[in-house]
Residue, then its C-alpha position, 0 to 999 in steps of 0.5 A: m499499500k505504501s512504500f519507500k526509496s532513498f532520497i538519494k539518486k538511484r543507480p545500479g548496485a545500490g542496496f544490500e549485498g549479501t549481508n544486512e549491514l548497509r553500505k555507507d555509500h548508499i545511505s540517505k543523506t537527510p541530516g541530523q537523524v541518528d541510527p541507534i543500531r549502527n550509532e552513526k549518521p546519517t540514519p538509512h532511511l529507506e532502500e532504493s531498490q525497491k521494485f514496486t512502489s505501490a503508492a497507487t494503493s495508498i488507503n483512501k481518505s474515507k478508510l483508516p487503517k484497521g491498525y489504528t483502531a486495534v491499537g486504541t482498543h487494546f494498547g491505548w493512544e497516550k494524550g500529549t504524545t508524538h506518532l510517526d506514521i511510516g508509509g501513511g499515504r497521501f491522506d491526512n485522515a490518521i493525523e485527524h483521528l489521533a488529534g482526537h486522542g490528543v496525539t500529534a501525528h506525522v505522516y512520512d511516505p516517500y512515494n506519496r509525499s514530497e521530499e520537503h515534506n518528508a524532511e520536515v517530518l523528520k524534523h519533528a518526529g524523527n532521531g528519537k523524537s516519537d513516542t509511537v511509530s506505526l507501519f500499517n499495511v506497509l510491510n506486505v506491499i514491499e517485495e524485498p525483505e532488505n527494504h523491510l529492514s530499512a523501514l524498521r531501522l528508521a522506525h527504531s531511530s525515530l523512537k524515544p527510548n521505550g517508545k512503542l512500534y505497532i505494526g499491521v498488515y493486509e494478509g491478502d489470500r494468506s498463501g504465502k505466494g507474493r505476486q504483482t497485483g498491478k503495474d507498480a503494486y505488489q502483494r506478499n499475501e503472508k500471515l502476520d506472524t511471517y514478519l516476526p523474524t524479520i521485525r525481530q532483527v531490529f526489535p528483538n522483543a516483538k510480539l504478535h497481540k490482538g492482530i497487532i505486532h508490538a514492540t518496544k525500543e529499549s533503552a540503550 
C-alpha cells in the first residue's frame, strides 16, 4: 500500500549485497538523524532498490487503517505524545484521528509525499522524537526483505527510548505466495506472524497480540 525509496539518486547496484549491513555510500543524506543501532549519521532511511512502489494503493481518505482502531482498543493512545506513521499514504485521516486522542501525528511516505514534506516530518518526529511509530499495511506491499529492514531501522531511530512500535498488515489470500497486483503494486499474501523474524532483527522483543505486532525500543 505504501512504500519506500531513498532520497538519493538511484544507481545500479545500490542496496544490500549479501548482508544485512548497509553500504555507507548508499545511505540517505538527510541531516540530523542518528541510527542507534549503528550509532552513526546519517540514518539509512529507505532502500532505493524497491521494485514496486505500490504508491497507487494508498488507502483512501475515507478509510482509516484498521491498525489505528486496534491500537486504540487494545493498547491505547496516550494524550500529549508524538506519533510517526511510516508509509502513511497521501491522506491525513490518521492525523485527524489521532488528534482526537490528543496525539500529534506525522506521516512519512517517500512515494506519496514530497521530499520537503518528509524532511520536515523527520525534524519533528525523527531522531528519537517519537513516542510511537506505526507501519500499517506497509510491509505486505514491499517485495524485498532488505527494504523491510530499512523501514524498521527508520522506525527504531525515530523512537524515544521505551517508545512503542505497532505493525499491521493486509494478509491478502494468506497463501504466502507474493505476486504483482498491478502495474506498480505488489502483495506478499503472508500472515502477520510471518513478519516476526525480520522485525525481531531490529526489535528483538516484538510480539503479536490482538492482530497487531508490537515492540518496545529498549533503552541503551
